[in-house]
PDB file of N, CA, C and O in Angstrom:
ATOM      1  N   MET A   1      -7.818 -13.122  12.537  1.00  0.00           N
ATOM      2  CA  MET A   1      -7.463 -11.834  13.055  1.00  0.00           C
ATOM      3  C   MET A   1      -6.151 -11.281  12.535  1.00  0.00           C
ATOM      4  O   MET A   1      -6.101 -10.145  12.064  1.00  0.00           O
ATOM      5  N   LEU A   2      -5.117 -12.047  12.612  1.00  0.00           N
ATOM      6  CA  LEU A   2      -3.795 -11.817  12.366  1.00  0.00           C
ATOM      7  C   LEU A   2      -3.679 -11.662  10.821  1.00  0.00           C
ATOM      8  O   LEU A   2      -3.038 -10.740  10.315  1.00  0.00           O
ATOM      9  N   TRP A   3      -4.363 -12.655  10.066  1.00  0.00           N
ATOM     10  CA  TRP A   3      -4.226 -12.383   8.791  1.00  0.00           C
ATOM     11  C   TRP A   3      -4.945 -11.107   8.120  1.00  0.00           C
ATOM     12  O   TRP A   3      -4.510 -10.478   7.156  1.00  0.00           O
ATOM     13  N   ILE A   4      -6.001 -10.883   8.748  1.00  0.00           N
ATOM     14  CA  ILE A   4      -6.717  -9.414   8.323  1.00  0.00           C
ATOM     15  C   ILE A   4      -5.743  -8.298   8.591  1.00  0.00           C
ATOM     16  O   ILE A   4      -5.631  -7.361   7.801  1.00  0.00           O
ATOM     17  N   THR A   5      -5.020  -8.392   9.726  1.00  0.00           N
ATOM     18  CA  THR A   5      -4.172  -7.147  10.082  1.00  0.00           C
ATOM     19  C   THR A   5      -3.029  -7.176   8.992  1.00  0.00           C
ATOM     20  O   THR A   5      -2.675  -6.159   8.395  1.00  0.00           O
ATOM     21  N   MET A   6      -2.518  -8.341   8.796  1.00  0.00           N
ATOM     22  CA  MET A   6      -1.350  -8.421   7.716  1.00  0.00           C
ATOM     23  C   MET A   6      -2.014  -7.923   6.335  1.00  0.00           C
ATOM     24  O   MET A   6      -1.394  -7.114   5.646  1.00  0.00           O
ATOM     25  N   GLY A   7      -3.055  -8.322   6.000  1.00  0.00           N
ATOM     26  CA  GLY A   7      -3.637  -7.931   4.839  1.00  0.00           C
ATOM     27  C   GLY A   7      -3.765  -6.427   4.640  1.00  0.00           C
ATOM     28  O   GLY A   7      -3.453  -5.865   3.589  1.00  0.00           O
ATOM     29  N   LYS A   8      -4.222  -5.839   5.671  1.00  0.00           N
ATOM     30  CA  LYS A   8      -4.290  -4.322   5.714  1.00  0.00           C
ATOM     31  C   LYS A   8      -3.103  -3.674   5.592  1.00  0.00           C
ATOM     32  O   LYS A   8      -2.949  -2.733   4.813  1.00  0.00           O
ATOM     33  N   GLN A   9      -2.094  -4.181   6.430  1.00  0.00           N
ATOM     34  CA  GLN A   9      -0.797  -3.502   6.144  1.00  0.00           C
ATOM     35  C   GLN A   9      -0.197  -3.628   4.741  1.00  0.00           C
ATOM     36  O   GLN A   9       0.388  -2.673   4.229  1.00  0.00           O
ATOM     37  N   HIS A  10      -0.346  -4.843   4.097  1.00  0.00           N
ATOM     38  CA  HIS A  10       0.123  -5.056   2.830  1.00  0.00           C
ATOM     39  C   HIS A  10      -0.608  -4.167   1.883  1.00  0.00           C
ATOM     40  O   HIS A  10       0.046  -3.597   1.010  1.00  0.00           O
ATOM     41  N   PHE A  11      -2.041  -3.970   1.974  1.00  0.00           N
ATOM     42  CA  PHE A  11      -2.665  -3.117   1.153  1.00  0.00           C
ATOM     43  C   PHE A  11      -2.193  -1.788   1.232  1.00  0.00           C
ATOM     44  O   PHE A  11      -1.931  -1.179   0.195  1.00  0.00           O
ATOM     45  N   THR A  12      -2.031  -1.182   2.532  1.00  0.00           N
ATOM     46  CA  THR A  12      -1.474   0.235   2.704  1.00  0.00           C
ATOM     47  C   THR A  12      -0.094   0.273   2.067  1.00  0.00           C
ATOM     48  O   THR A  12       0.237   1.203   1.331  1.00  0.00           O
ATOM     49  N   GLY A  13       0.629  -0.648   2.330  1.00  0.00           N
ATOM     50  CA  GLY A  13       2.047  -0.578   1.754  1.00  0.00           C
ATOM     51  C   GLY A  13       1.980  -0.495   0.116  1.00  0.00           C
ATOM     52  O   GLY A  13       2.638   0.384  -0.441  1.00  0.00           O
ATOM     53  N   VAL A  14       1.303  -1.274  -0.542  1.00  0.00           N
ATOM     54  CA  VAL A  14       1.061  -1.189  -1.957  1.00  0.00           C
ATOM     55  C   VAL A  14       0.296   0.064  -2.450  1.00  0.00           C
ATOM     56  O   VAL A  14       0.523   0.550  -3.558  1.00  0.00           O
ATOM     57  N   LEU A  15      -0.530   0.521  -1.672  1.00  0.00           N
ATOM     58  CA  LEU A  15      -1.210   1.912  -1.981  1.00  0.00           C
ATOM     59  C   LEU A  15      -0.218   2.999  -1.933  1.00  0.00           C
ATOM     60  O   LEU A  15      -0.204   3.816  -2.853  1.00  0.00           O
ATOM     61  N   CYS A  16       0.651   3.099  -0.908  1.00  0.00           N
ATOM     62  CA  CYS A  16       1.716   4.062  -0.810  1.00  0.00           C
ATOM     63  C   CYS A  16       2.559   4.092  -1.844  1.00  0.00           C
ATOM     64  O   CYS A  16       2.854   5.170  -2.361  1.00  0.00           O
ATOM     65  N   VAL A  17       3.096   2.837  -2.321  1.00  0.00           N
ATOM     66  CA  VAL A  17       3.968   2.603  -3.550  1.00  0.00           C
ATOM     67  C   VAL A  17       3.296   3.241  -4.757  1.00  0.00           C
ATOM     68  O   VAL A  17       3.909   4.020  -5.488  1.00  0.00           O
ATOM     69  N   VAL A  18       2.044   2.904  -4.950  1.00  0.00           N
ATOM     70  CA  VAL A  18       1.354   3.189  -6.137  1.00  0.00           C
ATOM     71  C   VAL A  18       1.265   4.935  -6.139  1.00  0.00           C
ATOM     72  O   VAL A  18       1.437   5.605  -7.157  1.00  0.00           O
ATOM     73  N   ILE A  19       1.028   5.377  -5.086  1.00  0.00           N
ATOM     74  CA  ILE A  19       0.767   6.886  -4.993  1.00  0.00           C
ATOM     75  C   ILE A  19       2.213   7.416  -5.220  1.00  0.00           C
ATOM     76  O   ILE A  19       2.348   8.241  -6.124  1.00  0.00           O
ATOM     77  N   SER A  20       3.155   7.093  -4.607  1.00  0.00           N
ATOM     78  CA  SER A  20       4.609   7.418  -4.826  1.00  0.00           C
ATOM     79  C   SER A  20       4.894   7.379  -6.345  1.00  0.00           C
ATOM     80  O   SER A  20       5.137   8.411  -6.972  1.00  0.00           O
ATOM     81  N   LYS A  21       4.858   6.198  -6.895  1.00  0.00           N
ATOM     82  CA  LYS A  21       5.082   6.240  -8.376  1.00  0.00           C
ATOM     83  C   LYS A  21       4.214   7.087  -9.276  1.00  0.00           C
ATOM     84  O   LYS A  21       4.590   7.488 -10.377  1.00  0.00           O
ATOM     85  N   PHE A  22       3.019   7.340  -8.741  1.00  0.00           N
ATOM     86  CA  PHE A  22       2.121   8.183  -9.600  1.00  0.00           C
ATOM     87  C   PHE A  22       2.500   9.709  -9.465  1.00  0.00           C
ATOM     88  O   PHE A  22       2.472  10.423 -10.467  1.00  0.00           O
ATOM     89  N   LEU A  23       2.846  10.201  -8.258  1.00  0.00           N
ATOM     90  CA  LEU A  23       3.348  11.445  -8.115  1.00  0.00           C
ATOM     91  C   LEU A  23       4.589  11.759  -8.822  1.00  0.00           C
ATOM     92  O   LEU A  23       4.781  12.843  -9.373  1.00  0.00           O
ATOM     93  N   THR A  24       5.577  10.626  -8.796  1.00  0.00           N
ATOM     94  CA  THR A  24       6.847  10.809  -9.455  1.00  0.00           C
ATOM     95  C   THR A  24       6.645  10.896 -11.046  1.00  0.00           C
ATOM     96  O   THR A  24       7.342  11.621 -11.757  1.00  0.00           O
ATOM     97  N   TYR A  25       5.634  10.093 -11.512  1.00  0.00           N
ATOM     98  CA  TYR A  25       5.207  10.152 -12.912  1.00  0.00           C
ATOM     99  C   TYR A  25       4.752  11.521 -13.230  1.00  0.00           C
ATOM    100  O   TYR A  25       5.090  12.028 -14.300  1.00  0.00           O
ATOM    101  N   LEU A  26       3.991  12.177 -12.363  1.00  0.00           N
ATOM    102  CA  LEU A  26       3.544  13.579 -12.757  1.00  0.00           C
ATOM    103  C   LEU A  26       4.682  14.456 -12.836  1.00  0.00           C
ATOM    104  O   LEU A  26       4.530  15.638 -13.142  1.00  0.00           O
TER     105      LEU A  26
END
């Protein structure tokens, strides 16, 4: 259960970074 929660948080963090870099690139 804990690993699933950490995985989701990590995925969300990576997704936010990717979106930020993408918007900055535009």
